[in-house]
C-alpha positions as CSV (number, residue, x, y, z in Angstrom):
1,M,124.2,89.2,68.2
2,T,120.9,87.6,66.9
3,G,117.9,87.4,69.1
4,S,118.1,83.7,69.6
5,A,121.8,83.9,70.5
6,G,121.1,86.6,73.0
7,L,118.3,84.5,74.5
8,I,120.7,81.5,74.9
9,L,123.3,83.7,76.5
10,A,120.8,85.2,78.9
11,T,119.5,81.7,79.8
12,R,123.1,80.5,80.5
13,M,123.9,83.6,82.6
14,R,120.7,83.0,84.7
15,R,121.6,79.4,85.3
16,V,125.1,80.4,86.4
17,A,123.7,83.0,88.7
18,E,121.2,80.4,90.2
19,A,124.1,78.0,90.7
20,A,126.1,80.6,92.4
21,R,123.3,81.5,94.8
22,A,122.7,77.8,95.5
23,L,126.4,77.4,96.3
24,C,126.4,80.4,98.6
25,R,123.3,79.0,100.4
26,A,125.0,75.7,100.8
27,A,128.2,77.4,102.2
28,L,126.1,79.4,104.6
29,D,124.2,76.3,105.8
30,V,127.6,74.7,106.6
31,A,128.9,77.8,108.4
32,L,125.6,78.8,110.0
33,P,123.2,75.9,110.0
34,P,119.5,76.8,110.3
35,L,118.2,76.7,113.8
36,C,114.8,75.6,115.2
37,A,112.8,78.8,115.8
38,A,111.7,77.5,119.2
39,C,114.6,75.6,120.9
40,R,117.5,76.8,118.7
41,E,118.7,73.3,117.8
42,P,120.1,72.8,114.2
43,V,117.4,71.7,111.7
44,E,117.3,70.8,108.1
45,G,115.5,73.5,106.1
46,S,113.7,76.1,108.2
47,G,111.0,76.1,110.9
48,L,110.9,73.6,113.8
49,C,112.8,70.5,114.9
50,P,110.8,67.3,115.1
51,V,110.4,67.6,118.9
52,C,109.0,71.2,118.7
53,W,106.9,70.3,115.7
54,S,105.2,67.6,117.8
55,K,104.3,70.2,120.4
56,L,102.6,72.6,117.9
57,S,98.9,72.7,118.5
58,F,96.9,73.1,115.3
59,I,93.3,74.2,115.6
60,T,90.7,72.0,114.0
61,R,87.0,71.6,114.4
62,P,85.1,71.7,116.6
63,Y,85.4,75.4,117.2
64,C,83.1,78.5,117.4
65,E,82.0,79.2,113.9
66,R,82.2,83.0,114.6
67,L,85.4,83.4,116.6
68,G,87.3,80.2,115.8
69,I,87.8,79.4,119.5
70,P,88.3,75.6,119.8
71,F,85.7,73.7,121.9
72,Q,86.7,71.0,124.3
73,Y,83.9,68.8,122.9
74,D,81.7,68.8,119.8
75,P,78.4,70.7,120.5
76,G,77.2,70.2,117.0
77,P,77.4,72.2,113.7
78,G,77.1,76.0,113.7
79,V,77.3,76.5,117.5
80,L,78.7,79.8,118.7
81,S,80.8,80.3,121.8
82,M,79.5,82.3,124.8
83,E,82.0,85.0,123.9
84,A,80.6,85.4,120.4
85,I,77.0,85.6,121.7
86,A,77.8,88.1,124.4
87,A,80.0,90.4,122.4
88,P,79.6,89.8,118.6
89,P,82.7,91.2,116.8
90,A,82.7,93.7,113.9
91,Y,84.0,90.9,111.6
92,N,82.1,87.9,110.4
93,R,84.4,84.9,111.1
94,A,87.9,84.4,112.5
95,R,90.2,81.4,111.8
96,A,93.6,80.6,113.2
97,A,96.2,78.0,112.2
98,V,97.4,77.2,115.7
99,R,96.9,77.9,119.4
100,F,99.0,80.6,120.9
101,D,101.3,78.7,123.2
102,E,105.0,78.3,123.9
103,I,106.0,77.0,120.5
104,S,103.8,79.3,118.4
105,R,104.9,82.2,120.5
106,A,108.5,81.4,119.7
107,L,107.7,81.3,115.9
108,V,105.9,84.6,116.1
109,H,108.7,86.3,118.1
110,A,111.4,84.8,115.8
111,L,109.7,86.4,112.8
112,K,108.7,89.6,114.5
113,Y,111.8,90.4,116.4
114,G,114.4,88.0,115.1
115,D,114.2,88.7,111.4
116,R,113.4,85.1,110.7
117,L,111.8,85.8,107.3
118,D,112.5,82.2,106.3
119,L,109.6,81.3,108.5
120,V,107.1,83.2,106.4
121,P,106.4,80.6,103.7
122,V,105.7,77.8,106.1
123,M,103.6,80.0,108.4
124,G,101.7,81.3,105.4
125,R,101.1,77.7,104.3
126,W,99.5,76.8,107.6
127,I,97.4,80.0,107.6
128,S,96.2,79.2,104.1
129,H,95.2,75.7,105.1
130,A,93.3,77.0,108.2
131,G,91.5,79.7,106.2
132,R,90.7,77.8,103.0
133,E,87.0,78.2,103.5
134,L,87.4,82.0,104.0
135,L,89.8,82.3,101.1
136,A,87.5,80.6,98.7
137,Q,85.0,83.4,99.2
138,A,87.4,86.3,99.4
139,D,88.0,89.1,96.9
140,A,91.2,90.4,98.6
141,L,93.5,90.1,101.6
142,V,94.2,93.1,103.8
143,P,97.1,92.9,106.2
144,V,96.7,94.6,109.6
145,P,98.9,97.7,109.1
146,L,101.6,99.1,111.4
147,H,102.0,102.8,112.1
148,W,104.7,104.2,109.9
149,R,107.0,105.0,112.9
150,R,106.8,101.4,114.2
151,Q,107.3,100.0,110.7
152,W,110.3,102.2,110.2
153,A,111.8,101.0,113.5
154,R,111.0,97.3,112.8
155,R,111.8,97.6,109.0
156,F,108.9,95.3,107.9
157,N,105.3,94.5,108.8
158,Q,105.1,90.8,109.7
159,S,101.4,90.8,109.0
160,A,102.0,92.1,105.4
161,M,104.7,89.4,104.9
162,L,102.3,86.7,106.0
163,A,99.5,88.1,103.9
164,A,101.7,88.2,100.8
165,S,102.6,84.5,101.4
166,V,98.9,83.6,101.8
167,S,98.2,85.5,98.6
168,A,100.9,83.7,96.6
169,Q,99.6,80.3,97.8
170,S,95.9,81.0,97.5
171,G,95.7,83.2,94.5
172,V,93.6,85.8,96.4
173,P,94.9,89.3,95.5
174,L,96.6,91.5,98.2
175,A,95.1,94.9,98.9
176,A,98.1,96.2,100.9
177,G,97.1,99.9,100.8
178,A,93.4,99.4,101.7
179,L,93.9,100.2,105.4
180,Q,96.1,102.5,107.3
181,R,97.0,102.8,111.0
182,V,96.8,106.6,111.6
183,K,97.2,106.5,115.4
184,A,100.5,105.5,117.0
185,T,99.0,103.2,119.7
186,A,100.8,101.9,122.7
187,Q,102.0,98.3,122.7
188,Q,99.0,96.0,123.5
189,V,101.3,93.7,125.6
190,G,100.1,93.7,129.3
191,L,96.9,95.6,128.7
192,T,93.5,94.3,129.8
193,R,90.7,93.6,127.3
194,T,89.1,96.9,128.0
195,E,92.4,98.8,127.8
196,R,93.2,97.1,124.5
197,A,89.9,98.2,123.0
198,S,90.4,101.8,124.2
199,N,94.0,101.9,123.0
200,I,93.0,100.9,119.4
201,Q,89.9,103.2,119.1
202,G,90.3,105.4,116.1
203,A,93.6,103.9,115.1
204,F,92.6,102.7,111.6
205,K,91.1,104.2,108.5
206,V,90.6,103.5,104.8
207,P,92.3,106.2,102.8
208,E,90.7,107.6,99.7
209,S,93.2,105.7,97.6
210,G,92.0,102.5,99.2
211,R,88.3,102.9,98.9
212,A,88.0,101.2,95.5
213,A,89.7,98.1,97.0
214,V,87.2,98.0,99.9
215,A,83.7,99.1,98.8
216,G,81.4,96.1,98.0
217,R,84.2,93.6,98.4
218,R,84.7,90.5,100.6
219,L,87.9,91.0,102.5
220,V,90.0,88.9,104.8
221,L,92.2,90.6,107.4
222,V,95.5,88.9,108.0
223,D,97.5,89.2,111.2
224,D,100.0,87.2,113.2
225,V,98.2,86.7,116.6
226,L,94.7,87.2,117.8
227,T,94.4,87.8,121.5
228,S,91.4,89.9,122.7
229,G,90.4,90.7,119.1
230,A,90.6,94.4,119.7
231,T,93.0,95.1,116.9
232,V,91.2,93.2,114.2
233,D,87.9,94.5,115.5
234,G,89.1,98.0,115.0
235,C,90.3,97.2,111.5
236,A,87.0,95.5,110.6
237,R,85.0,98.6,111.8
238,A,87.1,100.8,109.5
239,L,86.6,98.5,106.6
240,N,82.9,98.2,107.2
241,R,82.5,102.0,107.4
242,A,84.2,102.2,104.0
243,G,81.5,99.8,102.5
244,A,83.1,96.4,102.7
245,A,80.6,93.6,101.9
246,N,82.1,91.2,104.4
247,V,85.2,91.1,106.6
248,D,86.7,87.9,107.9
249,V,89.9,87.4,109.9
250,L,92.7,85.0,109.4
251,V,95.7,84.7,111.7
252,F,98.6,82.4,112.4
253,A,97.9,81.9,116.1
254,R,95.1,82.8,118.5
255,V,94.8,82.7,122.3
256,A,92.4,79.8,122.9
257,D,91.3,81.1,126.3
258,P,89.9,84.7,125.8
259,G,90.7,85.5,129.4
260,R,94.4,85.2,128.7
261,T,96.4,88.2,127.4
262,A,99.8,86.5,127.3
263,I,101.5,88.6,124.6
């Protein structure tokens, strides 16, 4: 078989395989129609139904330039929140796509615990839009890592999945091995702000193999939810110790009221 004939055959086989996959997807959609991640009503495509979509609360300016906490009124450009002034974080800036509320919580839980990996592209697109200013100045994306035991139990790291989606959409490279979680911390759910900070202390480090991806570079940490900020602060401290030039934070959802610890 000549090279051109082999190429034609390979192209035809690829098209047949693609058609077969499309047919299988169509059959699955008929048998098991996609459901809204929040209310479980059937939807076209993936994500949210129109009603739940209308309830999703996207974060736009005005917000604290340091923490990304939305303001109730516009205090003027460059104004920081009282939280940012009283307790400056180890990272430079944080941005989030949406407020953490009933709808965004359902999306996060569907991805995290319901294996709804089909939500990753759309969540990644919203994150990329919210963080376009940070991404334009970034050298690499660093997902917040899971401890190996938790990742083995969960089978995937949702933060790494979201970071990969943001990388694909923004063109910013992914530095997946730049940071490790070396301490198997307790779940942060239900802990106070002080307990969260104590729980995460010493949990992260940059391994020798990851130092070249960190030293002198502008990094963006990617996570699913920002609550008290203890986790991303611990990550940022580890990256700063390893010589990062700048660390920003980009998440899907954040608790708009720092006094709340609702996850």
